[in-house]
C-alpha positions in Angstrom: 49.7 8.7 -139.7 47.5 10.2 -137.0 49.8 8.5 -134.4 53.0 10.3 -135.7 53.3 14.1 -135.4 56.3 16.0 -136.9 57.3 19.3 -135.3 57.7 22.1 -137.8 58.5 24.9 -135.4 59.2 25.3 -131.7 57.4 28.5 -130.8 57.7 29.2 -127.1 58.4 27.6 -123.8 56.9 29.1 -120.6 57.3 27.3 -117.3 56.0 23.8 -117.6 54.3 24.5 -121.0 55.6 24.5 -124.5 54.0 25.4 -127.9 54.9 23.6 -131.1 53.7 24.2 -134.7 53.1 20.8 -136.3 53.5 19.7 -139.9 50.4 17.5 -139.6 46.8 18.5 -140.4 45.4 18.3 -136.9 41.7 18.0 -137.9 40.2 15.4 -135.5 43.6 13.6 -135.0 44.3 14.8 -131.5 42.3 15.9 -128.5 42.8 17.9 -125.3 44.5 15.8 -122.6 46.0 13.3 -125.1 49.5 12.3 -124.1 52.2 12.1 -126.8 55.9 11.0 -126.4 59.1 12.2 -128.0 61.7 9.7 -129.4 63.2 9.3 -126.0 60.0 8.6 -124.1 59.4 12.1 -122.6 55.7 12.8 -122.1 53.7 15.8 -123.4 50.0 16.3 -122.5 47.9 18.3 -124.9 46.6 21.5 -123.2 45.4 23.7 -126.1 44.9 23.1 -129.9 44.7 25.6 -132.7 43.7 23.3 -135.6 43.7 26.2 -138.1 47.3 27.1 -137.4 48.4 23.5 -136.6 49.6 24.7 -133.2 49.5 22.7 -130.0 50.3 23.8 -126.5 51.6 21.0 -124.3 52.2 20.5 -120.6 55.7 19.2 -120.1 54.9 16.2 -117.9 58.6 15.3 -117.6 59.7 19.0 -117.6 61.8 18.8 -120.7 61.2 19.9 -124.3 60.9 17.5 -127.2 64.1 15.6 -128.1 64.0 15.2 -131.8 61.3 16.5 -134.1 58.7 13.7 -133.8 56.0 13.0 -131.2 54.1 9.7 -131.2 51.2 8.2 -129.3 53.2 5.0 -128.5 57.0 5.3 -128.0 57.4 1.5 -128.3 55.7 1.2 -131.7 58.5 1.6 -134.2 59.2 -0.5 -137.3 62.1 -1.2 -139.7 62.0 -1.4 -143.5 64.8 -3.2 -145.5 65.6 -3.8 -149.1 64.7 -7.1 -150.6 67.0 -9.3 -152.6 67.0 -8.1 -156.3 66.8 -11.7 -157.6 64.5 -13.1 -154.8 62.1 -10.3 -153.8 60.6 -12.2 -150.9 64.0 -12.5 -149.2 66.2 -9.9 -147.5 69.1 -8.4 -149.4 72.1 -10.5 -148.4 74.1 -7.5 -147.4 71.5 -6.7 -144.7 70.7 -10.2 -143.6 72.4 -10.1 -140.2 70.8 -6.7 -139.4 67.3 -8.0 -140.5 67.6 -11.1 -138.4 68.5 -9.1 -135.3 65.8 -6.4 -135.9 63.0 -8.9 -136.4 63.7 -10.4 -132.9 62.2 -7.2 -131.5 60.3 -5.3 -134.1 57.9 -5.7 -137.0 60.0 -5.6 -140.2 59.0 -5.3 -143.8 60.8 -5.5 -147.2 60.5 -3.4 -150.3 62.0 -3.6 -153.8 64.6 -1.0 -154.4 64.7 -1.9 -158.1 60.9 -1.3 -158.4 61.2 2.0 -156.6 63.7 3.2 -159.1 61.0 2.6 -161.7 58.5 4.6 -159.7 56.7 1.7 -158.0 56.5 0.8 -154.3 56.2 -2.9 -153.7 56.1 -4.0 -150.0 56.5 -7.6 -148.8 56.6 -9.3 -145.5 54.8 -8.1 -142.4 52.3 -5.2 -142.7 53.5 -2.0 -141.1 52.1 1.5 -140.4 53.3 4.4 -138.4 56.9 5.4 -137.5 59.5 3.5 -139.5 63.3 3.5 -139.9 64.7 2.5 -143.2 67.9 0.5 -143.3 69.3 0.0 -146.7 71.1 1.4 -149.7 71.8 5.0 -150.3 69.2 6.9 -152.4 69.6 10.2 -154.3 67.4 12.8 -152.6 64.8 12.8 -155.4 64.4 9.0 -155.0 64.1 9.3 -151.2 61.4 11.9 -151.6 59.4 9.6 -153.9 60.0 6.8 -151.4 58.8 9.0 -148.5 55.7 10.1 -150.4 54.6 6.6 -151.5 55.1 5.3 -148.0 53.0 8.1 -146.5 50.2 7.0 -148.8 50.2 3.7 -147.0 50.4 5.3 -143.5 54.1 4.7 -143.1 56.2 7.6 -141.7 59.9 7.5 -142.2 62.0 8.8 -139.3 63.6 11.5 -141.4 61.7 13.8 -143.8 63.0 14.4 -147.3 64.5 17.7 -146.2 66.3 16.1 -143.3 67.6 13.3 -145.5 69.0 15.7 -148.1 70.6 17.9 -145.4 72.9 15.2 -144.1 73.2 13.0 -147.1 74.8 15.8 -149.2 77.8 17.7 -147.8 76.6 21.2 -148.9 73.6 20.6 -146.7 75.5 20.3 -143.5 78.9 22.0 -144.1 77.9 25.6 -143.1 76.6 24.5 -139.7 79.8 22.5 -138.9 82.6 24.2 -140.8 84.3 25.2 -137.5 84.8 21.5 -136.7 85.5 19.9 -140.1 87.9 20.1 -143.0 87.8 23.3 -145.1 85.8 22.5 -148.3 84.8 24.0 -151.6 82.5 22.6 -154.2 80.8 23.2 -157.6 77.5 22.1 -159.1 78.2 21.1 -162.7 80.1 17.9 -162.0 82.7 18.5 -164.7 86.4 18.5 -164.7 86.7 22.0 -165.9 84.3 23.4 -163.3 86.1 21.5 -160.6 89.5 22.9 -161.7 88.1 26.4 -161.5 87.9 25.8 -157.7 91.6 25.3 -157.2 92.9 28.9 -157.7 94.4 30.0 -154.4 94.3 26.6 -152.8 97.5 25.0 -151.6 98.6 21.7 -150.2 97.0 18.2 -150.2 93.2 17.8 -150.8 90.7 15.0 -151.1 88.3 14.9 -154.1 84.7 13.5 -153.7 81.2 14.2 -154.8 78.4 15.5 -152.5 78.1 12.0 -150.9 81.1 9.7 -151.5 84.8 9.6 -152.2 86.7 6.8 -153.9 89.0 6.4 -150.9 89.8 2.8 -151.7 91.4 4.1 -154.9 93.4 6.5 -152.8 96.2 7.5 -155.1 94.3 7.3 -158.4 90.9 8.9 -157.7 90.9 10.4 -154.2 94.1 12.0 -152.9 95.7 15.1 -154.5 99.1 15.6 -152.9 99.4 19.2 -154.0 96.3 20.9 -155.3 98.4 23.7 -156.9 99.8 21.1 -159.3 97.1 21.5 -161.9 98.2 18.5 -164.0 98.0 16.1 -161.0 94.8 17.6 -159.8 93.2 17.2 -163.2 94.2 13.6 -163.5 92.8 12.6 -160.0 89.6 14.6 -160.6 89.1 13.1 -164.0 89.6 9.6 -162.7 87.1 10.3 -159.9 84.3 11.6 -162.1 84.7 8.9 -164.7 84.8 6.0 -162.2 81.9 7.3 -160.2 79.7 7.1 -163.4 76.0 6.8 -162.5 76.9 6.9 -158.8 78.0 10.5 -159.1 75.9 12.8 -156.9 75.7 16.5 -157.0 79.0 18.1 -157.9 82.7 17.8 -157.2 83.9 18.6 -153.6 87.5 19.4 -152.7 88.3 18.9 -149.0 91.5 20.0 -147.4 93.5 16.9 -146.3 93.9 16.7 -142.6 96.9 15.0 -141.0 95.3 12.2 -138.9 96.6 9.8 -136.3 97.6 6.7 -138.3 96.6 3.2 -137.3 97.9 1.4 -140.4 97.0 0.8 -144.1 94.1 -0.9 -145.7 95.1 -4.5 -146.6 93.6 -4.3 -150.1 93.7 -0.7 -151.3 96.7 0.4 -149.4 95.0 3.6 -148.3 96.1 5.0 -145.0 93.9 4.3 -142.0 93.3 6.7 -139.2 91.8 6.6 -135.7 88.2 7.1 -136.7 84.8 6.4 -135.1 81.3 6.0 -136.4 78.6 7.5 -134.1 74.9 7.1 -134.5 72.7 9.9 -133.1 69.0 9.4 -132.5 67.0 12.5 -131.7 70.0 14.4 -130.5 71.4 11.7 -128.3 74.4 9.4 -129.0 73.2 5.7 -129.1 76.2 3.8 -130.6 79.9 4.5 -131.0 82.6 2.2 -132.3 85.8 2.2 -134.3 85.4 2.8 -138.0 88.0 0.5 -139.5 89.0 -2.4 -137.2 86.9 -4.8 -135.2 89.4 -4.8 -132.4 89.8 -1.0 -132.2 88.9 0.3 -128.7 86.9 3.4 -128.2 89.6 5.7 -126.9 87.7 8.9 -126.0 88.0 11.0 -122.9 85.1 12.4 -120.9 86.0 15.8 -122.3 85.9 14.4 -125.9 82.6 12.7 -125.2 81.2 16.1 -124.1 82.5 17.6 -127.3 80.7 14.9 -129.4 77.5 15.3 -127.4 77.5 19.1 -128.1 78.0 18.3 -131.8 75.0 15.9 -131.7 72.8 18.6 -130.2 73.5 20.8 -133.2 72.0 18.3 -135.6 68.7 19.1 -137.3 67.5 15.6 -138.0 66.1 12.7 -136.0 68.6 10.0 -137.1 72.2 10.9 -138.2 75.7 9.5 -138.3 78.8 11.4 -137.3 82.2 10.2 -138.5 85.0 11.7 -136.5 88.8 11.2 -136.6 91.7 12.2 -134.4 94.3 14.6 -135.9 98.0 14.1 -135.3 97.8 17.0 -132.8 95.3 15.0 -130.8 92.2 17.1 -131.6 89.0 15.5 -133.0 87.5 16.6 -136.3 84.3 15.7 -138.2 85.1 13.7 -141.3 81.5 13.3 -142.6 77.9 13.5 -141.5 75.3 11.2 -143.0 71.7 10.1 -142.8 71.4 7.3 -140.2 69.1 5.2 -142.3 71.7 4.6 -145.1 74.9 4.6 -143.1 76.6 1.2 -142.6 77.2 -0.1 -139.1 81.0 -0.4 -139.8 82.3 -2.3 -136.7 79.1 -1.8 -134.6 77.5 -5.2 -134.0 73.8 -5.5 -135.1 73.0 -6.8 -131.6 74.3 -3.6 -130.0 72.7 -1.4 -132.6 69.2 -2.8 -132.2 69.6 -3.2 -128.5 69.1 0.6 -128.1 65.7 0.5 -129.8 64.6 -2.7 -128.0 65.2 -1.1 -124.6 62.4 1.3 -125.2 64.3 4.5 -125.5 66.5 4.2 -122.4 69.0 7.1 -122.6 72.3 5.3 -122.6 75.1 4.8 -125.0 75.9 1.3 -126.2 79.6 0.6 -126.7 81.0 -2.3 -128.6 81.5 -5.4 -126.5 
């Protein structure tokens, strides 16, 4: 863990120097003149250390502050951790096989048993890893992710996102306030009951979407997702009830009601019949966009103007986590809107090809966006 340093506070920047308070215990881990790197390869030379306060003053060798909240000794030394197959623990989970095969061409990759973690045990298989690591796998409730993070730390493995960062972008209430100016109006409750959800609808009008803090049931659009008129209490109660019952053990947090936005349509889902809109999934790594592609269709072109790209880049700079996804959609009036934010480790690639996704990391932190081929 001495090779990975997490920034807790950015204290001051003067000329070519900057001072950061670190989360790490700095006792003997770092020395004057050591060079550290941020997640995009910018260099920082240690100028002064206050071990008692965990404060370091750095010289900005590349004249820019840290991008992201992690500094490392070796910017090329990054690993990936995947879920193993539940029935064959020594093999990759079939759902992530294509990603794993692409990742292991360039990086040290390991497996762990999700099922064992749910029972409080961490079982690692495959290659041995230590240091900075990105998890790619199934969603976890925040309390399970915290356990995962803590048990990995005991083995010297540092996940890219802290438990606080994971929770902030995995759960809608964590990020909504920072982005409410560019996303759908939302209200939520904490009990997870039909009655407490119905208490939210007083004063609301028009169509709404029902979800929990993480997921909707959009593929059950008309039964458990879309409320055509929230003021119709009978219809709202039916959809909310269906949603809560069908979520079952997958229900997270409480019920969220999000105002339905009229989006530019591109068709209907062939199985569920839900309406499809012009949407994009964007991966952001340490404040920079690394991948963009259409959300729904493999042949969907990335149709974004330079001005819209600047808008997305500004949104990315507002994020307070090292690895996040932004899902955006185009409204019928042409404007872009944030549909969801998510932790990048548990967000699916959608139409992004694994080769393009892992190409960014294999190119040793070059600052370019990889578009779908």
